[in-house]
C-alpha positions in Angstrom: -69.0 -9.3 -1.7 -69.4 -5.4 -0.6 -68.2 -4.3 2.9 -71.3 -3.5 5.4 -70.4 -0.3 6.0 -70.9 0.5 2.2 -74.1 -1.2 1.8 -75.7 -0.3 5.3 -77.0 3.3 4.5 -78.1 1.9 0.9 -80.2 -1.0 2.5 -81.5 1.6 5.6 -82.6 3.5 2.5 -85.5 1.0 2.0 -85.7 -0.7 5.5 -86.3 2.8 7.0 -89.2 3.1 4.6 -91.1 -0.1 5.7 -88.9 -3.1 3.5 -87.6 -6.1 5.4 -84.3 -7.4 4.4 -84.2 -10.8 3.2 -80.7 -12.2 3.8 -81.1 -15.9 3.2 -82.7 -18.0 0.7 -85.5 -19.2 3.3 -85.9 -15.6 3.7 -87.1 -15.2 0.3 -88.7 -18.5 0.2 -90.6 -17.4 3.3 -91.7 -13.9 1.8 -93.2 -15.5 -1.5 -95.0 -18.0 0.7 -97.0 -15.2 2.0 -100.6 -14.5 0.6 -101.0 -11.4 -1.5 -98.7 -9.3 -3.1 -94.8 -9.1 -2.4 -92.7 -6.5 -3.7 -88.8 -7.6 -3.9 -86.3 -4.9 -4.8 -82.8 -6.2 -5.6 -80.8 -3.3 -4.4 -77.6 -2.3 -5.7 -74.7 0.0 -5.1 -74.6 1.6 -8.5 -75.8 4.9 -9.1 -78.9 4.3 -10.9 -80.0 2.4 -7.6 -79.3 5.4 -5.6 -80.8 8.1 -8.0 -83.7 6.1 -9.7 -84.5 2.6 -8.3 -84.7 3.4 -4.6 -86.7 6.9 -4.6 -88.8 5.6 -7.4 -90.0 2.4 -5.4 -90.4 4.6 -2.2 -92.3 7.5 -4.3 -94.6 4.3 -5.2 -95.4 3.7 -1.7 -97.6 6.5 -1.5 -100.2 5.2 -3.7 -103.6 3.9 -2.2 -102.8 0.6 -3.6 -99.6 -1.1 -2.7 -97.9 -4.3 -1.9 -98.9 -6.0 1.4 -95.1 -7.2 1.7 -92.1 -5.2 1.0 -88.7 -6.9 0.6 -85.3 -6.3 -0.2 -82.3 -8.2 -1.0 -78.7 -6.6 -2.1 -76.9 -7.9 -4.9 -73.1 -8.4 -4.1 -73.7 -8.5 -0.3 -76.6 -10.9 0.6 -75.8 -13.6 -2.2 -77.9 -16.4 -1.1 -81.0 -14.4 -0.9 -80.4 -12.1 -3.9 -79.9 -15.6 -6.0 -82.7 -17.1 -4.7 -84.9 -14.2 -5.6 -83.4 -14.0 -9.1 -84.5 -17.7 -9.6 -88.0 -16.8 -9.0 -88.0 -13.8 -11.3 -87.1 -16.2 -14.1 -87.3 -15.8 -17.6 -86.0 -12.5 -16.4 -82.3 -12.3 -16.5 -80.4 -11.3 -13.5 -79.7 -7.1 -13.1 -79.1 -5.1 -10.1 -81.0 -3.2 -9.5 -84.4 -4.4 -10.6 -88.0 -4.6 -9.0 -90.8 -7.5 -9.1 -93.9 -8.0 -8.0 -95.3 -10.8 -7.0 -99.0 -12.0 -6.3 -99.5 -15.2 -4.1 -95.9 -16.3 -5.2 -96.4 -15.6 -9.0 -94.3 -13.2 -10.7 -96.7 -10.5 -12.3 -94.5 -7.5 -12.9 -91.1 -7.1 -13.4 -88.4 -3.9 -13.7 -85.3 -4.6 -15.3 -82.2 -2.4 -14.8 -82.5 -1.4 -18.6 -86.2 -0.1 -17.3 -84.2 2.0 -14.6 -81.4 3.3 -15.9 -81.9 6.9 -17.4 -85.7 7.2 -16.2 -86.4 9.4 -13.8 -87.6 8.3 -10.3 -90.9 9.4 -11.0 -91.6 7.3 -13.8 -90.5 4.2 -12.3 -92.7 5.2 -9.6 -95.5 5.7 -12.4 -94.4 2.3 -13.4 -94.8 0.9 -10.1 -98.1 2.4 -9.2 -99.7 1.1 -12.8 -98.6 -2.5 -11.4 -100.3 -1.9 -7.8 -103.3 -0.7 -9.1 -103.7 -4.0 -11.3 -102.2 -6.3 -9.0 -102.4 -5.5 -5.3 
């Protein structure tokens, strides 16, 4: 498990942009029980999370259509919440970072690590915006 002082600034990047931290299994289940759309970002300490995923997710929120609920778990820190979120993302294998869009509790769009690595933040934002326009 990563020390809190390492993950705190990485968590703040999303929470300062309106994301709710999910730290337990119950938090994840409660978030997915909400009506409408829920975005869950599996945050990470890796470079592609800092350079591509978090900035891309934040950029995507400038779109007119966006998810009703914004949530995040932190891989390697919020272990229970991350494991529960990943169970809800099946059949996709666990990856960090990753981004999942749910509609009324059902997974409708997934961005896996291999879609994030080596791609600029604006491409990730465009991918998410297309999903928001379709599902939100």
